[in-house]
Each structure stands twice: as structure tokens, then as C-alpha cells.
C-alpha positions as CSV (number, residue, x, y, z in Angstrom):
1,X,-167.1,67.3,15.9
2,X,-164.5,66.1,18.4
3,X,-164.9,65.6,22.1
4,X,-162.4,67.4,24.4
5,X,-161.3,65.5,27.5
6,X,-158.8,66.7,30.1
7,X,-156.4,64.1,31.5
8,X,-152.8,63.4,32.2
9,X,-151.8,60.7,29.7
10,X,-149.6,58.0,31.1
11,X,-146.2,57.5,29.7
12,X,-147.2,54.2,28.0
13,X,-149.8,56.0,25.9
14,X,-147.4,58.6,24.5
15,X,-145.0,58.1,21.7
16,X,-142.0,60.4,20.9
17,X,-143.0,63.6,19.0
18,X,-142.9,63.2,15.3
19,X,-144.2,66.6,14.3
20,X,-144.3,70.0,16.0
21,X,-147.3,72.0,14.8
22,X,-148.5,75.0,16.7
23,X,-151.9,74.4,18.4
24,X,-154.7,76.6,17.4
25,X,-155.6,76.9,21.1
26,X,-152.2,77.7,22.3
27,X,-151.7,80.5,24.7
28,X,-149.9,83.6,23.7
29,X,-146.1,83.2,24.0
30,X,-146.4,79.4,24.1
31,X,-146.2,76.9,21.2
32,X,-147.4,73.5,22.5
33,X,-146.8,70.5,20.3
34,X,-149.6,68.7,18.5
35,X,-149.2,65.0,18.8
36,X,-151.3,62.5,16.9
37,X,-151.5,59.1,18.7
38,X,-151.9,55.9,16.7
39,X,-152.3,52.3,17.9
40,X,-150.1,49.4,17.1
41,X,-148.1,49.9,13.9
42,X,-150.3,52.9,13.0
43,X,-153.4,50.6,12.9
44,X,-155.8,52.3,15.3
45,X,-159.4,50.9,15.5
46,X,-162.7,52.4,16.6
47,X,-163.6,50.2,19.6
48,X,-167.3,50.7,18.9
49,X,-167.6,49.5,15.3
50,X,-164.1,48.0,14.7
51,X,-163.3,50.2,11.7
52,X,-159.8,51.8,11.2
53,X,-159.2,55.3,12.5
54,X,-156.9,57.2,10.1
55,X,-156.5,60.4,12.2
56,X,-155.2,58.7,15.4
57,X,-156.9,58.0,18.7
58,X,-156.5,61.5,20.1
59,X,-154.5,64.7,19.7
60,X,-152.5,66.3,22.5
61,X,-152.4,70.1,22.5
62,X,-150.7,70.5,25.9
63,X,-149.8,68.4,28.9
64,X,-153.4,68.5,30.3
65,X,-155.4,69.1,27.2
66,X,-156.2,66.4,24.7
67,X,-158.9,65.9,22.1
68,X,-160.4,62.4,21.5
69,X,-160.9,61.6,17.8
70,X,-164.3,60.5,16.4
71,X,-164.8,57.5,14.1
72,X,-165.6,58.6,10.5
73,X,-167.9,55.6,10.1
74,X,-170.1,55.4,13.2
75,X,-169.5,59.0,14.6
76,X,-168.7,57.7,18.1
77,X,-165.6,58.5,20.1
78,X,-163.0,56.2,18.6
79,X,-161.5,55.0,21.9
80,X,-163.0,56.3,25.1
81,X,-161.0,53.7,27.1
82,X,-157.7,55.5,26.6
83,X,-158.7,57.7,29.6
84,X,-159.3,54.6,31.8
85,X,-156.9,52.9,34.1
86,X,-155.9,49.4,33.2
87,X,-157.9,48.0,36.2
88,X,-161.1,49.5,34.9
89,X,-160.4,48.2,31.4
90,X,-159.8,44.8,33.1
91,X,-163.4,44.9,34.4
92,X,-164.7,45.3,30.9
93,X,-162.6,42.4,29.8
94,X,-164.0,40.3,32.6
95,X,-167.5,41.1,31.3
96,X,-166.5,39.9,27.8
97,X,-167.1,43.3,26.1
98,X,-165.8,43.4,22.6
99,X,-164.7,47.1,22.7
100,X,-162.4,46.4,25.6
101,X,-160.6,43.7,23.6
102,X,-160.3,46.0,20.6
103,X,-158.7,48.5,22.9
104,X,-156.2,46.1,24.5
105,X,-155.2,44.3,21.3
106,X,-154.9,47.3,18.9
107,X,-154.9,50.7,20.7
108,X,-153.4,50.5,24.1
109,X,-149.6,50.9,24.4
110,X,-147.4,49.0,25.1
111,X,-149.8,46.0,25.4
112,X,-150.8,46.2,21.8
113,X,-147.3,46.1,20.4
114,X,-145.6,43.0,21.8
115,X,-143.1,41.2,19.6
116,X,-143.0,37.4,19.2
117,X,-140.0,37.1,21.7
118,X,-142.1,38.7,24.4
119,X,-145.1,36.5,23.5
120,X,-143.0,33.4,23.8
121,X,-141.9,34.4,27.3
122,X,-145.6,35.0,28.2
123,X,-146.5,31.6,26.9
124,X,-143.8,30.0,29.0
125,X,-145.0,31.7,32.1
126,X,-148.6,30.7,31.5
127,X,-147.6,27.1,30.9
128,X,-145.8,27.1,34.3
129,X,-149.0,28.6,35.9
130,X,-151.1,25.9,34.2
131,X,-148.8,23.2,35.4
132,X,-148.8,24.5,39.0
133,X,-152.7,24.6,39.0
134,X,-153.0,21.0,37.8
135,X,-150.4,19.7,40.1
136,X,-151.9,21.4,43.1
137,X,-155.4,20.0,42.3
138,X,-153.9,16.5,41.9
139,X,-152.2,16.8,45.3
140,X,-155.4,18.0,46.9
141,X,-157.5,15.1,45.6
142,X,-154.8,12.6,46.4
143,X,-154.7,13.8,50.0
144,X,-158.4,13.2,50.5
145,X,-158.5,9.8,48.7
146,X,-158.5,6.6,50.8
147,X,-155.0,5.4,51.8
148,X,-153.5,2.4,50.1
149,X,-150.6,0.5,51.5
150,X,-149.3,-0.3,48.0
151,X,-149.6,3.3,46.9
152,X,-146.2,4.7,45.8
153,X,-147.4,8.2,44.8
154,X,-145.8,9.8,47.9
155,X,-142.3,9.1,46.8
156,X,-140.2,12.0,45.5
157,X,-139.4,10.1,42.3
158,X,-143.1,9.7,41.4
159,X,-143.9,13.3,42.3
160,X,-141.1,14.5,40.0
161,X,-142.2,12.3,37.2
162,X,-145.8,13.4,37.7
163,X,-144.8,17.1,37.6
164,X,-142.8,16.6,34.4
165,X,-145.8,14.7,32.8
166,X,-148.1,17.6,33.7
167,X,-145.7,20.1,32.3
168,X,-145.4,18.2,29.1
169,X,-149.2,17.9,28.8
170,X,-149.7,21.7,29.4
171,X,-147.1,22.6,26.8
172,X,-148.5,20.3,24.2
173,X,-152.0,21.5,24.9
174,X,-151.2,25.1,24.5
175,X,-149.0,24.4,21.4
176,X,-151.8,22.4,19.7
177,X,-154.6,24.7,20.7
178,X,-152.8,27.9,19.7
179,X,-151.2,26.5,16.6
180,X,-154.4,25.1,15.1
181,X,-156.3,28.3,15.6
182,X,-153.6,30.6,14.3
183,X,-152.9,28.4,11.3
184,X,-156.6,27.9,10.3
185,X,-157.5,31.5,10.9
186,X,-154.6,33.0,8.9
187,X,-155.2,30.5,6.1
188,X,-158.9,31.3,5.9
189,X,-158.2,35.0,5.9
190,X,-155.5,34.6,3.3
191,X,-157.7,32.7,1.0
192,X,-160.8,34.8,1.5
193,X,-159.2,38.3,1.7
194,X,-155.9,37.7,-0.1
195,X,-153.8,38.7,2.9
196,X,-151.0,36.5,1.5
197,X,-149.8,39.5,-0.6
198,X,-146.3,40.7,0.4
199,X,-147.6,43.8,2.1
200,X,-150.6,46.1,2.3
201,X,-149.9,49.7,3.3
202,X,-151.6,51.2,6.3
203,X,-151.6,54.6,7.9
204,X,-148.2,56.3,8.0
205,X,-146.9,53.8,5.4
206,X,-146.8,51.0,7.9
207,X,-146.7,47.5,6.5
208,X,-149.8,45.4,7.2
209,X,-148.9,41.8,6.6
210,X,-149.9,38.2,7.6
211,X,-147.2,38.5,10.3
212,X,-149.3,41.4,11.9
213,X,-152.4,39.2,11.9
214,X,-150.5,36.2,13.3
215,X,-149.1,38.3,16.1
216,X,-152.6,39.6,17.0
217,X,-154.0,36.1,17.0
218,X,-151.4,34.9,19.4
219,X,-152.0,37.9,21.7
220,X,-155.8,37.2,21.5
221,X,-155.2,33.7,22.8
222,X,-152.5,34.5,25.3
223,X,-154.0,37.6,27.1
224,X,-157.2,35.8,28.4
225,X,-155.1,33.0,29.9
226,X,-153.9,35.5,32.6
227,X,-157.3,35.0,34.1
228,X,-156.1,31.5,35.2
229,X,-153.8,33.2,37.6
230,X,-156.9,33.9,39.7
231,X,-157.1,30.1,40.4
232,X,-153.8,30.3,42.2
233,X,-155.1,32.9,44.7
234,X,-158.5,31.0,45.1
235,X,-156.7,27.8,45.9
236,X,-155.1,29.3,48.9
237,X,-158.4,29.2,50.7
238,X,-160.2,26.4,48.8
239,X,-158.5,24.3,46.1
240,X,-161.9,23.5,44.6
241,X,-162.1,21.6,41.4
242,X,-165.3,23.4,40.4
243,X,-163.8,26.9,40.7
244,X,-160.9,26.0,38.5
245,X,-163.2,24.6,35.8
246,X,-165.4,27.7,36.0
247,X,-162.5,30.0,35.5
248,X,-161.3,27.9,32.6
249,X,-164.7,28.3,31.0
250,X,-164.5,32.0,31.4
251,X,-161.0,32.0,29.9
252,X,-162.4,30.2,26.8
253,X,-165.2,32.7,26.4
254,X,-162.7,35.5,26.6
255,X,-160.5,33.9,24.0
256,X,-163.5,33.6,21.7
257,X,-164.3,37.3,22.1
258,X,-160.7,38.3,21.5
259,X,-160.5,36.1,18.4
260,X,-163.6,37.7,17.1
261,X,-162.1,41.1,17.6
262,X,-158.9,40.2,15.7
263,X,-160.8,38.6,12.7
264,X,-163.2,41.5,12.4
265,X,-160.3,43.9,12.5
266,X,-158.4,42.0,9.9
267,X,-161.3,42.2,7.5
268,X,-161.9,45.9,8.3
269,X,-158.3,46.8,7.8
270,X,-158.2,44.8,4.6
271,X,-161.2,46.8,3.2
272,X,-159.5,50.0,4.3
273,X,-156.2,49.3,2.5
274,X,-157.4,47.2,-0.4
275,X,-160.5,49.0,-1.6
276,X,-161.3,46.6,-4.5
277,X,-162.0,43.8,-1.9
278,X,-165.0,45.5,-0.2
279,X,-167.8,43.2,0.8
280,X,-171.4,43.7,1.6
281,X,-172.3,43.6,5.3
282,X,-174.0,40.2,5.2
283,X,-171.2,38.5,3.4
284,X,-168.6,40.2,5.7
285,X,-170.5,39.0,8.8
286,X,-170.5,35.4,7.5
287,X,-166.8,35.6,6.8
288,X,-166.1,37.0,10.3
289,X,-168.1,34.3,12.0
290,X,-166.7,31.3,10.1
291,X,-163.1,32.6,10.2
292,X,-163.3,32.8,14.0
293,X,-165.7,30.0,14.9
294,X,-164.3,27.1,12.7
295,X,-160.7,27.4,13.9
296,X,-161.8,27.9,17.5
297,X,-164.0,24.8,17.5
298,X,-161.4,22.6,15.7
299,X,-158.7,23.8,18.1
300,X,-160.9,23.1,21.2
301,X,-161.8,19.7,19.9
302,X,-158.2,18.7,19.4
303,X,-157.4,20.0,22.9
304,X,-160.2,17.8,24.4
305,X,-159.0,14.8,22.3
306,X,-155.5,15.3,23.5
307,X,-156.7,15.3,27.1
308,X,-158.7,12.1,26.5
309,X,-155.7,10.4,25.1
310,X,-153.6,11.6,28.1
311,X,-156.3,10.2,30.5
312,X,-156.1,6.8,28.9
313,X,-152.3,6.8,29.1
314,X,-152.2,7.9,32.8
315,X,-155.6,7.1,34.5
316,X,-154.2,8.0,37.9
317,X,-154.6,11.7,37.1
318,X,-158.3,11.7,36.5
319,X,-159.2,15.1,37.8
320,X,-156.4,17.3,36.5
321,X,-157.1,16.6,32.8
322,X,-160.5,18.3,33.1
323,X,-159.1,21.6,34.4
């Protein structure tokens, strides 16, 4: 039984009409359209259990009358967060709630359907933000350090070279961290779930491929990094080294939750579109954990090793490499 909710859907949640079917609740003399809303590439997920929703997230009978769909597996409302503003969803993301990450990564438009070109631009912006944070922390700690008459760190040439080194370090860190996690996760899923096949058909005959999984993994690692922008506003009042590290820890936890959501969704979608590969719940849970935990631990270890090497190369920047 579906739950009826009244709202005015935002434009970013509505796609162009694909079918015009008279509503059974339409008023006399009116023929409102019936619109079925799917998530990214037709792959909608129940945010409670992570299973695919074949009937769409909700149906719109009129401008102010929609009906939320229920999950056929768990019986709960498939995605209650489609009625929430993005700010309220952001609070759930800050609390590391898995349903919120499923909603953002798979169901919400247009955030769920970003192409690789847009993701590259986002990665560039986040690299610049990371560079600014590290450079500001270095300047802060340099200003409170004891003066040295032989210190040449105040010269413009040194500051420019330092900024370029930090920019290079931030770029390499993100590239190594993201690359290792995406490669290992897609490889483990391809070997375990045979996702290396040319294509697996999803709802509305939408191709579900390794490219789809790769794009979702990149989104899962990129979106939490926007939390580091909070450090910029915090540093206006107090450029504290502890606050920057605390926010970095929260970003890592958010990346772990988002990665779990993508891996579990890949397994659930694979079971939905490839019935002969169904697994029991215990084995599926083990695959979900190892396919998410192992790449994340390896990627984080390589990132820490890279920072350790950078510290030995340039010991003058002791504090910024820990951010």
C-alpha cells in the first residue's frame, strides 16, 4: 500500500514526461499526467535496505499530489528524503547515516547523475581548497614560530615555490587515494560479481556497466570532501590545527559510509539484473565488507605513506602534512 504525500516537487527532481496516462484520481474534465520518477540511469534504490526499486521513487498525479513508492523487499517507503530540502539531507549526511548517502548518490537529481567531466572539475576545485587550507595552516604556524635571521621563508620566491609544492602534494594525494580505491573496488566487484560483462540491463533498458560503478565510486569519494570547505570558514576566527584534523577525520568517515553504500548497491543491482548470481545474506555481507574495507584501508595507507615521504623530503612543512 503506497503512502500519499503532498508537496511541490522541485524542478531538479522532475524529468520530462515520458508517458501520459490518465490518473485514476483525476478530477472530472481534467486529465493530469502520471509521471514515474526514477533515479540515476533508471537505477533507483530503497534508502532503507539498499535494494533496487523497479516502480520508481514516486508517482506524480498532479502538481501538488504525489504518491511515494514502497520497497517490495522491506515494505518501507522507498525514499522519504525526496520530500526534504537539501539542507536537511545534509544534516543526515553529517550524522553519517547510510540512507542519506544512498539518496544523494542514486536517487536525488541532478546530484546523482554527474558525468566524468563534471567530476573532474569538482576534483580540481577540491584540490585547490585543500591547497589553500594547508598553505594557510603553514603560514599561521610560521608566524608564531621564533624568528630566525637566516630564515628566507618570507621571500615571495619561497612562498610561491611552497604553494606549488603543496598544490602538487594535494593533487598526487587525491589521485593516489581515489585511484587505488576505485581500481581495487571495481576489480574486486568484477571478479566476484562478474561486472566485467559488456552490459547488464536495468529498469527501462538502461545499461548498467562497470562505468556506472566507477562513476558512483568517484562520487562517493568526492562528495564528502566538500566538508573540508568548513575549515576555510573556521580558520577565519581560529586557524586551529586540531579543528582541521578533526574535520578531516569526519570526511574520512563520510567517505567510508558513501563507499559502503555504493558497494552494497552494486551487489544488490547485480542480483536484480543477473538472477543466477544471487548470494545468501552472510556471503553477501562478507563481500560487501571486504570489497569496501580492503580498498579503503589500502588507499588510506598509501596516502599516509605519501605524506611521510613528503615530510622527509621537505621537513620545513611539518604541520601541514598531517591535515
